[in-house]
PDB file of the backbone (N, CA, C, O) and the ligand in Angstrom, with CONECT records:
HET     CA  A 101       1
ATOM      1  N   UNK A   1      70.314  19.108 130.049  1.00  0.00           N
ATOM      2  CA  UNK A   1      70.678  20.460 130.510  1.00  0.00           C
ATOM      3  C   UNK A   1      70.754  20.505 132.028  1.00  0.00           C
ATOM      4  O   UNK A   1      69.979  19.849 132.725  1.00  0.00           O
ATOM      5  N   UNK A   2      71.688  21.279 132.519  1.00  0.00           N
ATOM      6  CA  UNK A   2      71.800  21.441 133.962  1.00  0.00           C
ATOM      7  C   UNK A   2      70.674  22.337 134.463  1.00  0.00           C
ATOM      8  O   UNK A   2      69.938  22.933 133.676  1.00  0.00           O
ATOM      9  N   UNK A   3      70.553  22.422 135.779  1.00  0.00           N
ATOM     10  CA  UNK A   3      69.506  23.262 136.371  1.00  0.00           C
ATOM     11  C   UNK A   3      69.690  24.725 135.982  1.00  0.00           C
ATOM     12  O   UNK A   3      68.736  25.420 135.632  1.00  0.00           O
ATOM     13  N   UNK A   4      70.958  25.178 136.053  1.00  0.00           N
ATOM     14  CA  UNK A   4      71.220  26.580 135.757  1.00  0.00           C
ATOM     15  C   UNK A   4      70.976  26.886 134.277  1.00  0.00           C
ATOM     16  O   UNK A   4      70.446  27.939 133.923  1.00  0.00           O
ATOM     17  N   UNK A   5      71.378  25.936 133.421  1.00  0.00           N
ATOM     18  CA  UNK A   5      71.126  26.122 131.989  1.00  0.00           C
ATOM     19  C   UNK A   5      69.626  26.180 131.707  1.00  0.00           C
ATOM     20  O   UNK A   5      69.164  26.967 130.881  1.00  0.00           O
ATOM     21  N   UNK A   6      68.879  25.333 132.409  1.00  0.00           N
ATOM     22  CA  UNK A   6      67.428  25.352 132.251  1.00  0.00           C
ATOM     23  C   UNK A   6      66.858  26.702 132.682  1.00  0.00           C
ATOM     24  O   UNK A   6      65.995  27.268 132.011  1.00  0.00           O
ATOM     25  N   UNK A   7      67.357  27.210 133.818  1.00  0.00           N
ATOM     26  CA  UNK A   7      66.882  28.493 134.333  1.00  0.00           C
ATOM     27  C   UNK A   7      67.173  29.613 133.329  1.00  0.00           C
ATOM     28  O   UNK A   7      66.339  30.489 133.102  1.00  0.00           O
ATOM     29  N   UNK A   8      68.356  29.568 132.739  1.00  0.00           N
ATOM     30  CA  UNK A   8      68.721  30.588 131.756  1.00  0.00           C
ATOM     31  C   UNK A   8      67.818  30.488 130.525  1.00  0.00           C
ATOM     32  O   UNK A   8      67.360  31.498 129.989  1.00  0.00           O
ATOM     33  N   UNK A   9      67.576  29.267 130.094  1.00  0.00           N
ATOM     34  CA  UNK A   9      66.709  29.049 128.939  1.00  0.00           C
ATOM     35  C   UNK A   9      65.295  29.532 129.197  1.00  0.00           C
ATOM     36  O   UNK A   9      64.651  30.101 128.316  1.00  0.00           O
ATOM     37  N   UNK A  10      64.811  29.298 130.427  1.00  0.00           N
ATOM     38  CA  UNK A  10      63.462  29.729 130.787  1.00  0.00           C
ATOM     39  C   UNK A  10      63.359  31.238 130.791  1.00  0.00           C
ATOM     40  O   UNK A  10      62.354  31.800 130.356  1.00  0.00           O
ATOM     41  N   UNK A  11      64.399  31.897 131.284  1.00  0.00           N
ATOM     42  CA  UNK A  11      64.405  33.362 131.328  1.00  0.00           C
ATOM     43  C   UNK A  11      64.280  33.918 129.906  1.00  0.00           C
ATOM     44  O   UNK A  11      63.518  34.851 129.653  1.00  0.00           O
ATOM     45  N   UNK A  12      65.041  33.327 128.990  1.00  0.00           N
ATOM     46  CA  UNK A  12      64.979  33.762 127.590  1.00  0.00           C
ATOM     47  C   UNK A  12      63.601  33.478 127.005  1.00  0.00           C
ATOM     48  O   UNK A  12      63.040  34.307 126.289  1.00  0.00           O
ATOM     49  N   UNK A  13      63.059  32.303 127.313  1.00  0.00           N
ATOM     50  CA  UNK A  13      61.759  31.914 126.760  1.00  0.00           C
ATOM     51  C   UNK A  13      60.639  32.820 127.248  1.00  0.00           C
ATOM     52  O   UNK A  13      59.745  33.183 126.483  1.00  0.00           O
ATOM     53  N   UNK A  14      60.692  33.187 128.538  1.00  0.00           N
ATOM     54  CA  UNK A  14      59.661  34.067 129.100  1.00  0.00           C
ATOM     55  C   UNK A  14      59.723  35.439 128.436  1.00  0.00           C
ATOM     56  O   UNK A  14      58.696  36.003 128.058  1.00  0.00           O
ATOM     57  N   UNK A  15      60.927  35.964 128.299  1.00  0.00           N
ATOM     58  CA  UNK A  15      61.074  37.271 127.644  1.00  0.00           C
ATOM     59  C   UNK A  15      60.504  37.205 126.228  1.00  0.00           C
ATOM     60  O   UNK A  15      59.733  38.073 125.820  1.00  0.00           O
ATOM     61  N   UNK A  16      60.886  36.178 125.492  1.00  0.00           N
ATOM     62  CA  UNK A  16      60.456  36.034 124.099  1.00  0.00           C
ATOM     63  C   UNK A  16      58.940  35.932 123.996  1.00  0.00           C
ATOM     64  O   UNK A  16      58.321  36.549 123.129  1.00  0.00           O
ATOM     65  N   UNK A  17      58.347  35.142 124.896  1.00  0.00           N
ATOM     66  CA  UNK A  17      56.904  34.914 124.875  1.00  0.00           C
ATOM     67  C   UNK A  17      56.125  36.225 124.970  1.00  0.00           C
ATOM     68  O   UNK A  17      55.128  36.417 124.274  1.00  0.00           O
ATOM     69  N   UNK A  18      56.594  37.132 125.844  1.00  0.00           N
ATOM     70  CA  UNK A  18      55.856  38.384 126.036  1.00  0.00           C
ATOM     71  C   UNK A  18      56.320  39.473 125.069  1.00  0.00           C
ATOM     72  O   UNK A  18      55.534  40.337 124.680  1.00  0.00           O
ATOM     73  N   UNK A  19      57.583  39.431 124.687  1.00  0.00           N
ATOM     74  CA  UNK A  19      58.115  40.468 123.794  1.00  0.00           C
ATOM     75  C   UNK A  19      57.519  40.356 122.395  1.00  0.00           C
ATOM     76  O   UNK A  19      57.435  41.350 121.674  1.00  0.00           O
ATOM     77  N   UNK A  20      57.105  39.152 122.009  1.00  0.00           N
ATOM     78  CA  UNK A  20      56.630  38.972 120.636  1.00  0.00           C
ATOM     79  C   UNK A  20      55.141  39.301 120.466  1.00  0.00           C
ATOM     80  O   UNK A  20      54.588  39.136 119.378  1.00  0.00           O
ATOM     81  N   UNK A  21      54.492  39.770 121.549  1.00  0.00           N
ATOM     82  CA  UNK A  21      53.065  40.106 121.457  1.00  0.00           C
ATOM     83  C   UNK A  21      52.801  41.115 120.348  1.00  0.00           C
ATOM     84  O   UNK A  21      51.836  40.978 119.597  1.00  0.00           O
ATOM     85  N   UNK A  22      53.658  42.131 120.243  1.00  0.00           N
ATOM     86  CA  UNK A  22      53.543  43.048 119.116  1.00  0.00           C
ATOM     87  C   UNK A  22      54.526  42.622 118.030  1.00  0.00           C
ATOM     88  O   UNK A  22      55.070  41.519 118.090  1.00  0.00           O
ATOM     89  N   UNK A  23      54.757  43.467 117.054  1.00  0.00           N
ATOM     90  CA  UNK A  23      55.615  43.075 115.948  1.00  0.00           C
ATOM     91  C   UNK A  23      57.068  42.879 116.327  1.00  0.00           C
ATOM     92  O   UNK A  23      57.778  42.100 115.691  1.00  0.00           O
ATOM     93  N   UNK A  24      57.516  43.576 117.355  1.00  0.00           N
ATOM     94  CA  UNK A  24      58.937  43.594 117.694  1.00  0.00           C
ATOM     95  C   UNK A  24      59.245  42.655 118.855  1.00  0.00           C
ATOM     96  O   UNK A  24      58.896  42.944 119.999  1.00  0.00           O
ATOM     97  N   UNK A  25      59.901  41.528 118.562  1.00  0.00           N
ATOM     98  CA  UNK A  25      60.169  40.540 119.615  1.00  0.00           C
ATOM     99  C   UNK A  25      61.499  40.793 120.321  1.00  0.00           C
ATOM    100  O   UNK A  25      61.903  40.018 121.189  1.00  0.00           O
ATOM    101  N   UNK A  26      62.173  41.868 119.952  1.00  0.00           N
ATOM    102  CA  UNK A  26      63.449  42.200 120.601  1.00  0.00           C
ATOM    103  C   UNK A  26      63.258  42.943 121.918  1.00  0.00           C
ATOM    104  O   UNK A  26      64.132  42.923 122.785  1.00  0.00           O
ATOM    105  N   UNK A  27      62.105  43.601 122.062  1.00  0.00           N
ATOM    106  CA  UNK A  27      61.906  44.459 123.235  1.00  0.00           C
ATOM    107  C   UNK A  27      60.510  44.288 123.815  1.00  0.00           C
ATOM    108  O   UNK A  27      59.588  43.814 123.152  1.00  0.00           O
ATOM    109  N   UNK A  28      60.387  44.691 125.079  1.00  0.00           N
ATOM    110  CA  UNK A  28      59.097  44.731 125.756  1.00  0.00           C
ATOM    111  C   UNK A  28      58.600  46.174 125.778  1.00  0.00           C
ATOM    112  O   UNK A  28      59.327  47.080 126.186  1.00  0.00           O
ATOM    113  N   UNK A  29      57.368  46.383 125.340  1.00  0.00           N
ATOM    114  CA  UNK A  29      56.734  47.682 125.547  1.00  0.00           C
ATOM    115  C   UNK A  29      56.197  47.705 126.972  1.00  0.00           C
ATOM    116  O   UNK A  29      56.260  46.707 127.691  1.00  0.00           O
ATOM    117  N   UNK A  30      55.670  48.861 127.367  1.00  0.00           N
ATOM    118  CA  UNK A  30      55.118  48.943 128.719  1.00  0.00           C
ATOM    119  C   UNK A  30      53.950  47.970 128.885  1.00  0.00           C
ATOM    120  O   UNK A  30      53.812  47.330 129.927  1.00  0.00           O
ATOM    121  N   UNK A  31      53.116  47.862 127.859  1.00  0.00           N
ATOM    122  CA  UNK A  31      51.966  46.947 127.914  1.00  0.00           C
ATOM    123  C   UNK A  31      52.440  45.497 128.041  1.00  0.00           C
ATOM    124  O   UNK A  31      51.875  44.713 128.803  1.00  0.00           O
ATOM    125  N   UNK A  32      53.478  45.155 127.290  1.00  0.00           N
ATOM    126  CA  UNK A  32      54.007  43.790 127.354  1.00  0.00           C
ATOM    127  C   UNK A  32      54.612  43.509 128.726  1.00  0.00           C
ATOM    128  O   UNK A  32      54.430  42.429 129.287  1.00  0.00           O
ATOM    129  N   UNK A  33      55.332  44.491 129.256  1.00  0.00           N
ATOM    130  CA  UNK A  33      55.929  44.318 130.580  1.00  0.00           C
ATOM    131  C   UNK A  33      54.845  44.137 131.640  1.00  0.00           C
ATOM    132  O   UNK A  33      54.981  43.329 132.559  1.00  0.00           O
ATOM    133  N   UNK A  34      53.772  44.902 131.493  1.00  0.00           N
ATOM    134  CA  UNK A  34      52.663  44.817 132.449  1.00  0.00           C
ATOM    135  C   UNK A  34      52.090  43.400 132.469  1.00  0.00           C
ATOM    136  O   UNK A  34      51.891  42.826 133.539  1.00  0.00           O
ATOM    137  N   UNK A  35      51.825  42.836 131.286  1.00  0.00           N
ATOM    138  CA  UNK A  35      51.299  41.480 131.213  1.00  0.00           C
ATOM    139  C   UNK A  35      52.289  40.488 131.809  1.00  0.00           C
ATOM    140  O   UNK A  35      51.902  39.584 132.550  1.00  0.00           O
ATOM    141  N   UNK A  36      53.562  40.659 131.484  1.00  0.00           N
ATOM    142  CA  UNK A  36      54.600  39.752 132.004  1.00  0.00           C
ATOM    143  C   UNK A  36      54.609  39.771 133.536  1.00  0.00           C
ATOM    144  O   UNK A  36      54.638  38.721 134.179  1.00  0.00           O
ATOM    145  N   UNK A  37      54.584  40.973 134.107  1.00  0.00           N
ATOM    146  CA  UNK A  37      54.631  41.088 135.568  1.00  0.00           C
ATOM    147  C   UNK A  37      53.386  40.481 136.199  1.00  0.00           C
ATOM    148  O   UNK A  37      53.472  39.804 137.224  1.00  0.00           O
ATOM    149  N   UNK A  38      52.226  40.725 135.585  1.00  0.00           N
ATOM    150  CA  UNK A  38      50.974  40.212 136.142  1.00  0.00           C
ATOM    151  C   UNK A  38      50.919  38.694 136.093  1.00  0.00           C
ATOM    152  O   UNK A  38      50.442  38.048 137.026  1.00  0.00           O
ATOM    153  N   UNK A  39      51.416  38.127 134.986  1.00  0.00           N
ATOM    154  CA  UNK A  39      51.315  36.673 134.809  1.00  0.00           C
ATOM    155  C   UNK A  39      52.459  35.921 135.490  1.00  0.00           C
ATOM    156  O   UNK A  39      52.247  34.863 136.083  1.00  0.00           O
ATOM    157  N   UNK A  40      53.675  36.476 135.402  1.00  0.00           N
ATOM    158  CA  UNK A  40      54.851  35.730 135.846  1.00  0.00           C
ATOM    159  C   UNK A  40      55.335  36.119 137.245  1.00  0.00           C
ATOM    160  O   UNK A  40      55.988  35.330 137.927  1.00  0.00           O
ATOM    161  N   UNK A  41      55.007  37.340 137.662  1.00  0.00           N
ATOM    162  CA  UNK A  41      55.448  37.779 138.990  1.00  0.00           C
ATOM    163  C   UNK A  41      54.272  38.374 139.762  1.00  0.00           C
ATOM    164  O   UNK A  41      54.327  39.526 140.195  1.00  0.00           O
ATOM    165  N   UNK A  42      53.209  37.586 139.933  1.00  0.00           N
ATOM    166  CA  UNK A  42      52.000  38.128 140.570  1.00  0.00           C
ATOM    167  C   UNK A  42      52.257  38.627 141.993  1.00  0.00           C
ATOM    168  O   UNK A  42      51.599  39.566 142.441  1.00  0.00           O
ATOM    169  N   UNK A  43      53.185  38.024 142.695  1.00  0.00           N
ATOM    170  CA  UNK A  43      53.452  38.447 144.075  1.00  0.00           C
ATOM    171  C   UNK A  43      54.214  39.758 144.139  1.00  0.00           C
ATOM    172  O   UNK A  43      54.076  40.538 145.082  1.00  0.00           O
ATOM    173  N   UNK A  44      55.017  39.975 143.115  1.00  0.00           N
ATOM    174  CA  UNK A  44      55.820  41.189 143.058  1.00  0.00           C
ATOM    175  C   UNK A  44      54.945  42.435 143.014  1.00  0.00           C
ATOM    176  O   UNK A  44      55.268  43.452 143.629  1.00  0.00           O
ATOM    177  N   UNK A  45      53.839  42.352 142.288  1.00  0.00           N
ATOM    178  CA  UNK A  45      52.986  43.528 142.106  1.00  0.00           C
ATOM    179  C   UNK A  45      51.736  43.497 142.978  1.00  0.00           C
ATOM    180  O   UNK A  45      50.872  44.366 142.855  1.00  0.00           O
ATOM    181  N   UNK A  46      51.633  42.505 143.857  1.00  0.00           N
ATOM    182  CA  UNK A  46      50.390  42.323 144.606  1.00  0.00           C
ATOM    183  C   UNK A  46      50.026  43.558 145.418  1.00  0.00           C
ATOM    184  O   UNK A  46      48.849  43.867 145.602  1.00  0.00           O
ATOM    185  N   UNK A  47      51.047  44.261 145.903  1.00  0.00           N
ATOM    186  CA  UNK A  47      50.768  45.419 146.754  1.00  0.00           C
ATOM    187  C   UNK A  47      50.427  46.641 145.905  1.00  0.00           C
ATOM    188  O   UNK A  47      49.721  47.542 146.359  1.00  0.00           O
ATOM    189  N   UNK A  48      50.926  46.668 144.688  1.00  0.00           N
ATOM    190  CA  UNK A  48      50.721  47.862 143.878  1.00  0.00           C
ATOM    191  C   UNK A  48      49.996  47.580 142.585  1.00  0.00           C
ATOM    192  O   UNK A  48      50.610  47.534 141.519  1.00  0.00           O
ATOM    193  N   UNK A  49      48.709  47.393 142.671  1.00  0.00           N
ATOM    194  CA  UNK A  49      47.936  47.121 141.463  1.00  0.00           C
ATOM    195  C   UNK A  49      47.765  48.388 140.632  1.00  0.00           C
ATOM    196  O   UNK A  49      47.305  48.338 139.491  1.00  0.00           O
ATOM    197  N   UNK A  50      48.139  49.512 141.211  1.00  0.00           N
ATOM    198  CA  UNK A  50      47.924  50.783 140.525  1.00  0.00           C
ATOM    199  C   UNK A  50      48.882  50.959 139.351  1.00  0.00           C
ATOM    200  O   UNK A  50      49.918  50.300 139.262  1.00  0.00           O
ATOM    201  N   UNK A  51      48.513  51.846 138.478  1.00  0.00           N
ATOM    202  CA  UNK A  51      49.286  52.086 137.271  1.00  0.00           C
ATOM    203  C   UNK A  51      50.672  52.659 137.605  1.00  0.00           C
ATOM    204  O   UNK A  51      51.651  52.422 136.897  1.00  0.00           O
ATOM    205  N   UNK A  52      50.721  53.407 138.690  1.00  0.00           N
ATOM    206  CA  UNK A  52      51.978  54.030 139.099  1.00  0.00           C
ATOM    207  C   UNK A  52      53.098  53.016 139.272  1.00  0.00           C
ATOM    208  O   UNK A  52      54.239  53.263 138.879  1.00  0.00           O
ATOM    209  N   UNK A  53      52.766  51.874 139.863  1.00  0.00           N
ATOM    210  CA  UNK A  53      53.781  50.850 140.141  1.00  0.00           C
ATOM    211  C   UNK A  53      54.416  50.387 138.846  1.00  0.00           C
ATOM    212  O   UNK A  53      55.639  50.285 138.754  1.00  0.00           O
ATOM    213  N   UNK A  54      53.602  50.106 137.849  1.00  0.00           N
ATOM    214  CA  UNK A  54      54.108  49.649 136.558  1.00  0.00           C
ATOM    215  C   UNK A  54      54.950  50.745 135.911  1.00  0.00           C
ATOM    216  O   UNK A  54      56.029  50.492 135.375  1.00  0.00           O
ATOM    217  N   UNK A  55      54.427  51.968 135.975  1.00  0.00           N
ATOM    218  CA  UNK A  55      55.155  53.109 135.402  1.00  0.00           C
ATOM    219  C   UNK A  55      56.547  53.218 136.011  1.00  0.00           C
ATOM    220  O   UNK A  55      57.534  53.428 135.306  1.00  0.00           O
ATOM    221  N   UNK A  56      56.609  53.072 137.325  1.00  0.00           N
ATOM    222  CA  UNK A  56      57.880  53.207 138.033  1.00  0.00           C
ATOM    223  C   UNK A  56      58.845  52.101 137.632  1.00  0.00           C
ATOM    224  O   UNK A  56      60.011  52.360 137.333  1.00  0.00           O
ATOM    225  N   UNK A  57      58.354  50.868 137.630  1.00  0.00           N
ATOM    226  CA  UNK A  57      59.203  49.735 137.257  1.00  0.00           C
ATOM    227  C   UNK A  57      59.723  49.941 135.836  1.00  0.00           C
ATOM    228  O   UNK A  57      60.908  49.762 135.556  1.00  0.00           O
ATOM    229  N   UNK A  58      58.804  50.322 134.948  1.00  0.00           N
ATOM    230  CA  UNK A  58      59.186  50.479 133.547  1.00  0.00           C
ATOM    231  C   UNK A  58      60.259  51.558 133.387  1.00  0.00           C
ATOM    232  O   UNK A  58      61.233  51.383 132.655  1.00  0.00           O
ATOM    233  N   UNK A  59      60.060  52.668 134.084  1.00  0.00           N
ATOM    234  CA  UNK A  59      61.007  53.781 133.998  1.00  0.00           C
ATOM    235  C   UNK A  59      62.390  53.345 134.502  1.00  0.00           C
ATOM    236  O   UNK A  59      63.416  53.688 133.914  1.00  0.00           O
ATOM    237  N   UNK A  60      62.393  52.588 135.595  1.00  0.00           N
ATOM    238  CA  UNK A  60      63.657  52.109 136.147  1.00  0.00           C
ATOM    239  C   UNK A  60      64.362  51.146 135.201  1.00  0.00           C
ATOM    240  O   UNK A  60      65.586  51.166 135.072  1.00  0.00           O
ATOM    241  N   UNK A  61      63.573  50.302 134.541  1.00  0.00           N
ATOM    242  CA  UNK A  61      64.173  49.283 133.665  1.00  0.00           C
ATOM    243  C   UNK A  61      64.680  49.889 132.364  1.00  0.00           C
ATOM    244  O   UNK A  61      65.703  49.470 131.824  1.00  0.00           O
ATOM    245  N   UNK A  62      63.953  50.876 131.874  1.00  0.00           N
ATOM    246  CA  UNK A  62      64.285  51.473 130.585  1.00  0.00           C
ATOM    247  C   UNK A  62      65.439  52.459 130.764  1.00  0.00           C
ATOM    248  O   UNK A  62      65.253  53.676 130.785  1.00  0.00           O
ATOM    249  N   UNK A  63      66.626  51.890 130.889  1.00  0.00           N
ATOM    250  CA  UNK A  63      67.788  52.700 131.268  1.00  0.00           C
ATOM    251  C   UNK A  63      68.165  53.734 130.210  1.00  0.00           C
ATOM    252  O   UNK A  63      68.578  54.845 130.541  1.00  0.00           O
ATOM    253  N   UNK A  64      68.022  53.369 128.945  1.00  0.00           N
ATOM    254  CA  UNK A  64      68.419  54.322 127.904  1.00  0.00           C
ATOM    255  C   UNK A  64      67.252  55.213 127.445  1.00  0.00           C
ATOM    256  O   UNK A  64      67.404  56.027 126.534  1.00  0.00           O
ATOM    257  N   UNK A  65      66.100  55.047 128.080  1.00  0.00           N
ATOM    258  CA  UNK A  65      64.986  55.952 127.853  1.00  0.00           C
ATOM    259  C   UNK A  65      64.347  55.875 126.474  1.00  0.00           C
ATOM    260  O   UNK A  65      63.839  56.883 125.983  1.00  0.00           O
ATOM    261  N   UNK A  66      64.357  54.703 125.833  1.00  0.00           N
ATOM    262  CA  UNK A  66      63.750  54.603 124.503  1.00  0.00           C
ATOM    263  C   UNK A  66      62.336  54.015 124.555  1.00  0.00           C
ATOM    264  O   UNK A  66      61.780  53.625 123.527  1.00  0.00           O
ATOM    265  N   UNK A  67      61.755  53.955 125.770  1.00  0.00           N
ATOM    266  CA  UNK A  67      60.391  53.446 125.959  1.00  0.00           C
ATOM    267  C   UNK A  67      60.228  51.985 125.573  1.00  0.00           C
ATOM    268  O   UNK A  67      59.120  51.532 125.288  1.00  0.00           O
ATOM    269  N   UNK A  68      61.321  51.257 125.565  1.00  0.00           N
ATOM    270  CA  UNK A  68      61.300  49.822 125.317  1.00  0.00           C
ATOM    271  C   UNK A  68      62.241  49.184 126.342  1.00  0.00           C
ATOM    272  O   UNK A  68      63.252  49.772 126.726  1.00  0.00           O
ATOM    273  N   UNK A  69      61.893  47.981 126.773  1.00  0.00           N
ATOM    274  CA  UNK A  69      62.804  47.255 127.656  1.00  0.00           C
ATOM    275  C   UNK A  69      63.415  46.118 126.847  1.00  0.00           C
ATOM    276  O   UNK A  69      62.711  45.201 126.423  1.00  0.00           O
ATOM    277  N   UNK A  70      64.721  46.179 126.636  1.00  0.00           N
ATOM    278  CA  UNK A  70      65.355  45.105 125.872  1.00  0.00           C
ATOM    279  C   UNK A  70      65.758  43.957 126.794  1.00  0.00           C
ATOM    280  O   UNK A  70      65.568  44.022 128.008  1.00  0.00           O
ATOM    281  N   UNK A  71      66.316  42.908 126.197  1.00  0.00           N
ATOM    282  CA  UNK A  71      66.593  41.708 126.985  1.00  0.00           C
ATOM    283  C   UNK A  71      67.608  41.976 128.097  1.00  0.00           C
ATOM    284  O   UNK A  71      67.493  41.450 129.204  1.00  0.00           O
ATOM    285  N   UNK A  72      68.591  42.796 127.781  1.00  0.00           N
ATOM    286  CA  UNK A  72      69.626  43.105 128.776  1.00  0.00           C
ATOM    287  C   UNK A  72      69.009  43.815 129.989  1.00  0.00           C
ATOM    288  O   UNK A  72      69.305  43.487 131.138  1.00  0.00           O
ATOM    289  N   UNK A  73      68.158  44.777 129.706  1.00  0.00           N
ATOM    290  CA  UNK A  73      67.494  45.508 130.788  1.00  0.00           C
ATOM    291  C   UNK A  73      66.600  44.571 131.599  1.00  0.00           C
ATOM    292  O   UNK A  73      66.505  44.698 132.819  1.00  0.00           O
ATOM    293  N   UNK A  74      65.945  43.633 130.918  1.00  0.00           N
ATOM    294  CA  UNK A  74      65.084  42.663 131.580  1.00  0.00           C
ATOM    295  C   UNK A  74      65.897  41.725 132.478  1.00  0.00           C
ATOM    296  O   UNK A  74      65.495  41.431 133.604  1.00  0.00           O
ATOM    297  N   UNK A  75      67.032  41.265 131.974  1.00  0.00           N
ATOM    298  CA  UNK A  75      67.861  40.336 132.745  1.00  0.00           C
ATOM    299  C   UNK A  75      68.407  41.014 134.006  1.00  0.00           C
ATOM    300  O   UNK A  75      68.496  40.393 135.065  1.00  0.00           O
ATOM    301  N   UNK A  76      68.768  42.282 133.880  1.00  0.00           N
ATOM    302  CA  UNK A  76      69.254  43.022 135.042  1.00  0.00           C
ATOM    303  C   UNK A  76      68.155  43.086 136.111  1.00  0.00           C
ATOM    304  O   UNK A  76      68.425  42.955 137.305  1.00  0.00           O
ATOM    305  N   UNK A  77      66.929  43.289 135.662  1.00  0.00           N
ATOM    306  CA  UNK A  77      65.780  43.334 136.566  1.00  0.00           C
ATOM    307  C   UNK A  77      65.582  41.987 137.263  1.00  0.00           C
ATOM    308  O   UNK A  77      65.389  41.931 138.477  1.00  0.00           O
ATOM    309  N   UNK A  78      65.632  40.907 136.489  1.00  0.00           N
ATOM    310  CA  UNK A  78      65.459  39.569 137.057  1.00  0.00           C
ATOM    311  C   UNK A  78      66.584  39.269 138.048  1.00  0.00           C
ATOM    312  O   UNK A  78      66.352  38.688 139.108  1.00  0.00           O
ATOM    313  N   UNK A  79      67.812  39.674 137.688  1.00  0.00           N
ATOM    314  CA  UNK A  79      68.952  39.438 138.578  1.00  0.00           C
ATOM    315  C   UNK A  79      68.779  40.209 139.882  1.00  0.00           C
ATOM    316  O   UNK A  79      69.067  39.687 140.959  1.00  0.00           O
ATOM    317  N   UNK A  80      68.308  41.451 139.784  1.00  0.00           N
ATOM    318  CA  UNK A  80      68.107  42.264 140.981  1.00  0.00           C
ATOM    319  C   UNK A  80      67.039  41.653 141.885  1.00  0.00           C
ATOM    320  O   UNK A  80      67.186  41.614 143.106  1.00  0.00           O
ATOM    321  N   UNK A  81      65.964  41.177 141.263  1.00  0.00           N
ATOM    322  CA  UNK A  81      64.900  40.522 142.034  1.00  0.00           C
ATOM    323  C   UNK A  81      65.413  39.248 142.690  1.00  0.00           C
ATOM    324  O   UNK A  81      65.089  38.954 143.840  1.00  0.00           O
ATOM    325  N   UNK A  82      66.219  38.496 141.942  1.00  0.00           N
ATOM    326  CA  UNK A  82      66.783  37.256 142.472  1.00  0.00           C
ATOM    327  C   UNK A  82      67.665  37.547 143.685  1.00  0.00           C
ATOM    328  O   UNK A  82      67.657  36.800 144.663  1.00  0.00           O
ATOM    329  N   UNK A  83      68.425  38.641 143.608  1.00  0.00           N
ATOM    330  CA  UNK A  83      69.264  39.059 144.742  1.00  0.00           C
ATOM    331  C   UNK A  83      68.411  39.339 145.971  1.00  0.00           C
ATOM    332  O   UNK A  83      68.765  38.946 147.083  1.00  0.00           O
ATOM    333  N   UNK A  84      67.288  40.019 145.766  1.00  0.00           N
ATOM    334  CA  UNK A  84      66.381  40.320 146.883  1.00  0.00           C
ATOM    335  C   UNK A  84      65.872  39.025 147.510  1.00  0.00           C
ATOM    336  O   UNK A  84      65.832  38.894 148.734  1.00  0.00           O
ATOM    337  N   UNK A  85      65.482  38.067 146.665  1.00  0.00           N
ATOM    338  CA  UNK A  85      64.994  36.777 147.162  1.00  0.00           C
ATOM    339  C   UNK A  85      66.095  36.061 147.940  1.00  0.00           C
ATOM    340  O   UNK A  85      65.847  35.486 149.000  1.00  0.00           O
ATOM    341  N   UNK A  86      67.301  36.105 147.406  1.00  0.00           N
ATOM    342  CA  UNK A  86      68.430  35.437 148.048  1.00  0.00           C
ATOM    343  C   UNK A  86      68.654  36.009 149.441  1.00  0.00           C
ATOM    344  O   UNK A  86      68.826  35.273 150.413  1.00  0.00           O
ATOM    345  N   UNK A  87      68.649  37.325 149.517  1.00  0.00           N
ATOM    346  CA  UNK A  87      68.828  38.017 150.797  1.00  0.00           C
ATOM    347  C   UNK A  87      67.748  37.601 151.783  1.00  0.00           C
ATOM    348  O   UNK A  87      68.014  37.333 152.954  1.00  0.00           O
ATOM    349  N   UNK A  88      66.520  37.556 151.273  1.00  0.00           N
ATOM    350  CA  UNK A  88      65.356  37.214 152.097  1.00  0.00           C
ATOM    351  C   UNK A  88      65.510  35.811 152.689  1.00  0.00           C
ATOM    352  O   UNK A  88      65.275  35.601 153.879  1.00  0.00           O
ATOM    353  N   UNK A  89      65.904  34.865 151.854  1.00  0.00           N
ATOM    354  CA  UNK A  89      66.015  33.489 152.326  1.00  0.00           C
ATOM    355  C   UNK A  89      67.228  33.306 153.245  1.00  0.00           C
ATOM    356  O   UNK A  89      67.224  32.473 154.152  1.00  0.00           O
ATOM    357  N   UNK A  90      68.274  34.118 152.979  1.00  0.00           N
ATOM    358  CA  UNK A  90      69.454  34.087 153.849  1.00  0.00           C
ATOM    359  C   UNK A  90      69.065  34.521 155.264  1.00  0.00           C
ATOM    360  O   UNK A  90      69.441  33.883 156.247  1.00  0.00           O
ATOM    361  N   UNK A  91      68.317  35.602 155.347  1.00  0.00           N
ATOM    362  CA  UNK A  91      67.890  36.120 156.642  1.00  0.00           C
ATOM    363  C   UNK A  91      67.000  35.111 157.351  1.00  0.00           C
ATOM    364  O   UNK A  91      67.105  34.898 158.559  1.00  0.00           O
ATOM    365  N   UNK A  92      66.125  34.497 156.568  1.00  0.00           N
ATOM    366  CA  UNK A  92      65.219  33.513 157.140  1.00  0.00           C
ATOM    367  C   UNK A  92      65.985  32.321 157.716  1.00  0.00           C
ATOM    368  O   UNK A  92      65.651  31.803 158.782  1.00  0.00           O
ATOM    369  N   UNK A  93      67.037  31.895 156.971  1.00  0.00           N
ATOM    370  CA  UNK A  93      67.796  30.749 157.373  1.00  0.00           C
ATOM    371  C   UNK A  93      68.689  31.036 158.571  1.00  0.00           C
ATOM    372  O   UNK A  93      69.078  30.127 159.306  1.00  0.00           O
ATOM    373  N   UNK A  94      69.012  32.331 158.759  1.00  0.00           N
ATOM    374  CA  UNK A  94      69.973  32.700 159.787  1.00  0.00           C
ATOM    375  C   UNK A  94      69.418  32.613 161.188  1.00  0.00           C
ATOM    376  O   UNK A  94      70.173  32.451 162.147  1.00  0.00           O
ATOM    377  N   UNK A  95      68.112  32.719 161.322  1.00  0.00           N
ATOM    378  CA  UNK A  95      67.575  32.788 162.694  1.00  0.00           C
ATOM    379  C   UNK A  95      67.269  31.432 163.299  1.00  0.00           C
ATOM    380  O   UNK A  95      66.816  31.353 164.441  1.00  0.00           O
TER     381      UNK A  95
HETATM  382 CA    CA A 101      57.682  43.827 121.692  1.00  0.00          CA2+
END
């Protein structure tokens, strides 16, 4: 597998690992998302350990308002975060 294929596979695997905590492996509940963020993106939430931060992220991700985050919503979130990282490293490299 290529690097990009591996990255895509890992993204799917991470979602599946946390989404299957309860009976429904198609979606992340707020509790599942919280665990995922704490374990997989510890730096992302380091500033906001409070419940509000998770609530806000969850609300933003849950675009259709069904209190579940599906894979599409999760991928959009990962893509947005990746864009932020890309911008950050671009700026760093520019100086
Ligand atoms: Ca689930």
